[in-house]
NUDRENBA-206649 format. One record per residue (C-alpha): x, y, z; residue in one letter. Coordinates in nm, 4 decimals, always signed. Example, Ala and Ser with C-alpha at 12.3 -4.5 7.8 and 13.67 -1.06 7.14 Angstrom:
<recs>
east, north, up, code
+1.2300, -0.4500, +0.7800, a
+1.3670, -0.1060, +0.7140, s
</recs>
This chain:
<recs>
east, north, up, code
-7.2173, -8.8956, -8.8214, m
-7.1885, -8.4551, -8.7858, p
-7.1222, -8.3792, -8.3773, a
-7.4815, -8.1581, -8.3904, s
-7.6478, -8.5431, -8.4429, q
-7.4743, -8.7437, -8.1726, r
-7.4865, -8.7934, -7.7823, s
-7.2423, -8.5654, -7.6359, l
-6.9775, -8.7288, -7.4586, t
-6.8518, -8.6802, -7.0603, e
-6.5649, -8.4524, -7.1556, v
-6.7699, -8.2446, -7.4393, e
-7.0287, -8.1870, -7.1542, r
-6.7635, -8.0566, -6.9317, e
-6.6388, -7.8310, -7.1574, w
-7.0205, -7.7220, -7.2552, i
-7.1921, -7.7215, -6.9271, h
-6.9639, -7.8229, -6.6457, g
-6.6123, -7.6544, -6.5370, g
-6.5539, -7.4449, -6.8787, f
-6.8638, -7.2694, -6.8570, s
-6.8294, -6.9206, -6.9717, s
-7.0276, -6.6216, -7.0707, r
-7.2213, -6.7353, -7.3963, r
-7.2525, -6.3634, -7.5755, d
-6.9242, -6.3620, -7.7520, v
-6.6352, -6.6014, -7.8095, y
-6.2950, -6.5029, -7.9517, f
-6.1386, -6.6738, -8.2705, d
-5.8593, -6.7996, -8.2223, c
-5.7333, -6.8707, -8.6203, q
-5.9100, -6.5045, -8.7330, r
-5.7602, -6.3625, -8.4455, l
-6.1092, -6.1587, -8.3831, e
-6.3980, -6.1434, -8.0965, a
-6.6852, -6.2734, -8.2604, v
-7.0096, -6.1230, -8.0624, k
-7.3134, -6.2975, -8.0278, g
-7.5031, -6.5362, -7.8597, y
-7.2940, -6.8986, -8.0097, y
-7.4392, -7.2323, -7.9767, s
-7.2857, -7.5289, -7.8202, d
-7.2078, -7.6528, -8.1869, k
-6.8770, -7.3971, -8.1638, i
-6.7278, -7.5676, -7.8752, i
-6.8079, -7.8890, -8.0385, l
-6.5655, -7.8293, -8.3172, r
-6.3216, -7.6994, -8.0712, h
-6.3097, -8.0342, -7.9189, l
-6.3870, -8.1723, -8.3217, d
-6.0005, -8.3186, -8.4889, p
-6.2154, -8.3756, -8.8241, d
-6.3408, -8.0227, -8.8016, d
-6.1377, -7.8226, -8.5450, p
-6.2281, -7.4528, -8.4949, m
-6.0013, -7.2845, -8.2258, d
-6.1715, -7.0830, -7.9778, i
-6.1044, -6.8912, -7.6438, g
-6.3796, -6.8164, -7.4059, v
-6.4195, -6.4860, -7.1636, y
-6.5127, -6.6583, -6.8123, p
-6.7363, -6.3672, -6.6221, v
-7.0862, -6.4101, -6.6552, d
-7.2278, -6.0212, -6.7247, h
-7.5501, -6.1174, -6.5436, t
-7.4474, -6.1750, -6.2334, n
-7.0697, -6.1404, -6.2019, d
-6.9961, -6.5286, -6.1714, t
-6.7202, -6.7831, -6.3054, v
-6.7113, -7.1589, -6.2877, r
-6.3367, -7.1089, -6.3337, w
-6.0266, -6.9132, -6.3481, g
-5.6712, -6.9250, -6.4907, c
-5.3039, -6.8398, -6.4231, i
-5.1162, -6.7736, -6.7799, d
-4.7414, -6.8733, -6.7040, v
-4.5893, -6.6961, -7.0124, d
-4.2235, -6.7043, -6.9339, v
-4.0199, -7.0253, -7.0530, n
-3.9247, -7.0508, -6.6582, d
-4.0683, -7.4135, -6.4782, p
-3.9883, -7.3078, -6.1403, n
-4.2827, -7.0077, -6.1887, v
-4.5065, -7.2811, -6.2335, v
-4.3332, -7.4601, -5.9301, e
-4.3885, -7.1708, -5.7204, t
-4.7323, -7.1752, -5.8590, c
-4.8223, -7.5297, -5.7627, l
-4.6586, -7.4751, -5.3560, w
-4.8746, -7.2022, -5.3359, r
-5.2015, -7.3838, -5.4304, a
-5.0545, -7.6566, -5.2192, e
-5.0278, -7.4224, -4.8624, a
-5.4120, -7.3161, -4.9277, f
-5.5393, -7.6759, -4.9767, g
-5.5752, -7.6410, -5.3197, l
-5.4635, -7.8273, -5.6876, e
-5.4263, -7.6838, -6.0304, l
-5.4620, -7.7944, -6.3706, a
-5.1614, -7.7608, -6.5261, l
-5.1503, -7.7192, -6.9047, e
-4.8813, -7.6685, -7.0943, p
-4.9910, -7.4073, -7.3624, s
-4.9953, -7.3047, -7.7127, h
-4.6270, -7.1366, -7.7316, s
-4.4441, -7.1496, -7.4360, k
-4.5303, -7.1312, -7.0942, g
-4.7959, -7.3223, -6.9476, f
-5.2094, -7.2635, -6.7868, h
-5.2851, -7.2767, -6.4442, l
-5.6662, -7.3720, -6.3858, w
-5.8922, -7.3409, -6.0997, l
-6.2281, -7.4800, -6.0858, f
-6.5427, -7.3959, -5.9002, a
-6.8205, -7.6629, -5.8443, d
-7.0747, -7.3972, -5.9208, a
-7.0429, -7.0565, -6.0080, p
-6.8600, -6.8255, -5.7367, v
-6.8281, -6.4840, -5.7840, q
-6.5544, -6.3480, -5.9986, a
-6.4134, -6.1201, -5.7383, a
-6.3455, -6.4468, -5.5664, d
-6.1937, -6.6368, -5.8023, m
-5.9165, -6.3783, -5.9330, r
-5.8433, -6.2872, -5.5096, r
-5.7946, -6.6300, -5.4461, t
-5.5337, -6.6816, -5.7906, l
-5.3584, -6.3521, -5.6946, l
-5.2743, -6.4775, -5.3611, q
-5.1565, -6.8142, -5.5794, l
-4.9502, -6.6189, -5.8820, a
-4.5580, -6.5625, -5.8837, h
-4.4988, -6.2175, -5.8398, s
-4.3933, -6.2106, -6.2407, s
-4.7131, -6.2978, -6.3157, i
-4.9202, -6.0494, -6.5630, k
-5.2351, -6.1992, -6.6049, e
-5.4731, -6.3316, -6.3688, v
-5.8235, -6.4826, -6.5486, n
-6.0755, -6.3184, -6.4797, p
-5.8939, -5.9815, -6.4890, k
-6.2191, -5.8188, -6.3842, r
-6.4495, -5.8689, -6.0699, e
-6.7328, -5.8265, -6.2746, d
-6.9230, -5.9051, -6.6204, g
-6.9468, -5.4810, -6.7746, r
-6.6787, -5.5275, -7.0461, n
-6.5792, -5.8555, -7.2189, y
-6.2237, -5.8533, -6.9982, g
-5.9646, -6.1215, -7.1472, n
-6.0408, -6.4512, -7.2875, c
-5.8823, -6.8108, -7.2419, v
-5.7879, -7.0345, -7.5449, r
-6.0113, -7.2790, -7.4313, l
-5.7177, -7.6644, -7.3954, p
-5.7719, -7.9598, -7.6156, y
-5.7438, -7.7847, -7.9518, a
-5.6215, -7.9152, -8.2295, y
-5.3495, -7.9725, -8.3579, p
-5.1786, -8.0724, -8.0388, q
-4.8180, -8.1611, -8.0752, g
-4.5291, -7.9789, -7.8269, v
-4.4925, -7.6076, -7.6891, n
-4.1303, -7.4496, -7.7644, a
-4.0348, -7.6897, -7.4202, l
-4.1020, -7.9883, -7.5370, g
-4.4415, -8.0651, -7.3150, y
-4.7577, -8.2016, -7.4580, p
-4.9207, -7.8748, -7.5690, r
-5.2778, -7.7504, -7.5261, r
-5.3541, -8.0779, -7.2665, v
-5.3840, -8.1106, -6.9151, f
-5.0943, -8.3027, -6.7867, v
-4.9883, -8.5107, -6.4663, e
-4.8777, -8.2030, -6.1838, p
-4.5266, -8.4686, -6.1226, d
-4.4838, -8.5531, -6.5078, d
-4.5552, -8.2453, -6.7357, w
-4.4502, -8.4807, -7.0035, y
-4.7064, -8.7482, -6.9489, r
-5.1044, -8.6352, -7.0341, v
-5.3660, -8.6686, -6.7698, a
-5.7360, -8.7798, -6.7823, d
-5.9121, -8.4879, -6.8992, p
-6.1958, -8.4910, -6.6258, l
-5.9820, -8.6621, -6.3642, e
-5.7579, -8.2937, -6.3851, a
-6.0403, -8.0665, -6.3565, i
-6.2061, -8.3157, -6.0787, d
-5.8452, -8.2609, -5.8485, r
-5.8810, -7.8905, -5.9054, a
-6.2037, -7.8583, -5.8342, t
-6.3407, -7.6613, -5.4854, f
-6.6100, -7.5534, -5.3054, p
-6.7146, -7.1954, -5.3729, g
-6.7498, -7.1717, -5.0039, s
-6.3925, -7.2112, -4.9393, m
-6.2851, -6.9686, -5.2665, l
-6.4445, -6.7111, -5.1146, a
-6.2427, -6.7980, -4.7771, d
-5.9627, -6.7890, -4.9230, i
-6.0137, -6.4539, -5.1147, a
-6.1020, -6.2821, -4.8013, s
-5.7332, -6.2947, -4.7060, r
-5.6372, -6.1517, -5.0234, w
-5.4866, -5.7807, -4.9816, r
-5.3782, -5.5648, -5.2175, p
-4.9875, -5.5444, -5.1679, p
-4.9440, -5.2138, -5.0093, s
-5.1957, -5.2678, -4.7474, e
-5.0385, -5.5927, -4.6696, l
-4.7197, -5.4593, -4.6093, r
-4.8419, -5.2389, -4.3996, v
-5.0301, -5.4713, -4.2109, e
-4.7594, -5.6903, -4.1747, q
-4.4682, -5.4498, -4.0246, v
-4.7692, -5.4085, -3.7874, e
-4.8585, -5.6901, -3.6784, r
-4.4709, -5.7853, -3.6327, f
-4.4081, -5.4903, -3.4300, r
-4.6826, -5.5628, -3.1763, s
-4.5813, -5.9111, -3.1418, s
-4.2154, -5.8716, -3.1014, a
-4.2355, -5.9881, -2.6982, a
-4.4212, -6.3218, -2.8432, k
-4.0312, -6.3776, -2.9672, l
-3.8422, -6.3697, -2.6253, e
-3.9153, -6.7103, -2.5460, d
-3.8151, -6.8440, -2.8759, l
-3.4918, -7.0420, -2.9665, e
-3.3789, -6.8453, -3.2521, i
-3.0715, -6.9553, -3.4776, p
-2.7552, -6.7571, -3.4132, s
-2.7579, -6.4884, -3.6574, s
-2.6969, -6.1553, -3.6984, r
-2.9935, -6.0485, -3.8096, m
-3.2099, -5.8900, -3.5237, s
-3.6101, -5.9378, -3.5070, r
-3.6433, -5.5679, -3.6554, q
-3.4207, -5.6717, -3.9676, e
-3.6832, -6.0025, -4.0255, a
-3.9608, -5.8169, -4.0449, a
-3.8080, -5.5350, -4.2750, q
-3.7436, -5.8327, -4.4863, i
-4.0495, -5.9784, -4.4622, v
-4.2124, -5.6078, -4.5469, a
-4.0213, -5.6190, -4.8472, g
-3.7958, -5.3415, -4.7409, h
-3.4158, -5.5115, -4.6999, r
-3.3122, -5.7749, -4.9550, p
-3.1771, -6.1534, -4.7916, i
-2.7845, -6.1561, -4.7156, n
-2.7034, -6.4324, -5.0226, v
-2.4343, -6.5519, -4.7793, g
-2.6829, -6.6496, -4.5046, e
-2.9594, -6.7527, -4.7169, r
-3.0494, -7.0697, -4.4807, d
-3.0037, -6.9507, -4.1605, v
-3.2272, -6.5992, -4.2185, q
-3.5406, -6.8392, -4.3526, f
-3.5490, -7.0425, -4.1211, f
-3.4949, -6.7134, -3.8689, t
-3.8225, -6.5852, -4.0708, i
-3.9721, -6.9186, -4.0050, a
-3.9330, -6.8807, -3.6356, h
-4.0621, -6.4964, -3.6308, f
-4.3855, -6.6067, -3.8379, l
-4.4409, -6.8411, -3.5524, r
-4.4279, -6.6731, -3.2894, g
-4.6012, -6.3650, -3.4113, s
-4.8699, -6.6221, -3.4173, g
-4.9220, -6.6453, -3.7918, i
-5.0723, -6.9947, -3.8681, g
-4.8249, -7.2661, -4.0929, e
-5.0405, -7.2157, -4.4252, s
-5.0031, -6.8056, -4.4211, d
-4.6497, -6.8441, -4.3519, a
-4.5534, -7.0169, -4.6134, h
-4.7740, -6.7589, -4.8376, h
-4.5079, -6.4921, -4.6474, v
-4.2163, -6.7110, -4.7120, v
-4.2991, -6.7514, -5.0818, c
-4.3361, -6.3794, -5.1086, n
-3.9981, -6.3181, -4.9869, v
-3.8329, -6.5878, -5.1953, y
-3.9745, -6.3999, -5.5301, d
-3.8931, -6.0709, -5.4045, a
-3.5305, -6.1697, -5.3680, n
-3.4350, -6.4401, -5.5859, a
-3.4033, -6.2219, -5.8609, p
-3.1164, -6.0710, -5.7361, l
-2.9461, -6.3675, -5.6652, w
-2.6636, -6.4555, -5.9175, a
-2.7159, -6.8583, -5.8652, d
-2.9690, -7.1071, -5.8130, e
-2.8258, -7.2860, -5.5785, s
-3.1036, -7.1877, -5.3241, f
-3.4395, -7.2702, -5.4052, t
-3.7769, -7.2492, -5.2715, l
-3.8523, -7.5681, -5.1723, d
-3.5515, -7.5279, -4.9284, e
-3.7145, -7.1946, -4.8223, a
-4.0164, -7.3947, -4.7478, l
-3.9144, -7.6337, -4.5642, t
-3.7468, -7.3888, -4.3030, k
-4.0891, -7.3304, -4.2004, v
-4.2259, -7.6723, -4.2229, s
-3.9424, -7.7487, -3.9533, r
-3.9864, -7.4656, -3.7592, v
-4.3814, -7.5596, -3.7212, y
-4.4150, -7.9060, -3.7403, g
-4.0780, -7.9736, -3.6134, g
-3.9355, -8.1786, -3.9113, r
</recs>
């Protein structure tokens, strides 16, 4: 029976009317490599999900009538699982979870959904706080729908198979086992959050240059609070800690362990909450890790210092 003549499955309803709802005046034909302008029907999306009559498409997130989205996506276009882990860690620090999809050739798409349409600016600014510093593409790439912006290929296109890293491609995988295919509806549900929560996270976003100025000023004004803290013995002063966090000096490779521990104390003494401290330490790690010749000190170890300082673990 043709797809247009039968009842929709739960997955098809989600792709058409739910989390993957997208603007309907344009789509991208991934086989012809061209944008197809003009209203498109549900039949196009049903073909995307149909193994017998496949049509691989990409969609554009921002509804141009009200500048809202139902989803966002971080495009990890590098062959480095550590970049993905960083994004997942940051999401967890904000109380979020991302749906993980190994993409067509290499890398991953990390999806976040809203339970109702949210402003494109809120989705984008939330994802910018989760993305590793090496990532070049966060969708939506625009905060309004005046132009089409960039499309993202929908998951579950055919054929699927595995990508260059050996992971099942074009499907959602389990966050703790990237070789195991996840139930698509459960993956979407885990990565769906209230719009009010995303708006709150988005409100914390600052452009990198502005954020650095705020951090330096905040640390200077709160330096007195650090006098009562038991800072680990280290050659790093409070001023040096502030300079590292602000991006003005690098981490000393030979003292990574103690310096991240000291930075965690510094942040706590400055009145910064644990979730924001995790975010700052992620930024420090991202900025310094490319300078290290070895990979023996992981982001997990750096974040463990924050947990120990804030939670006594």
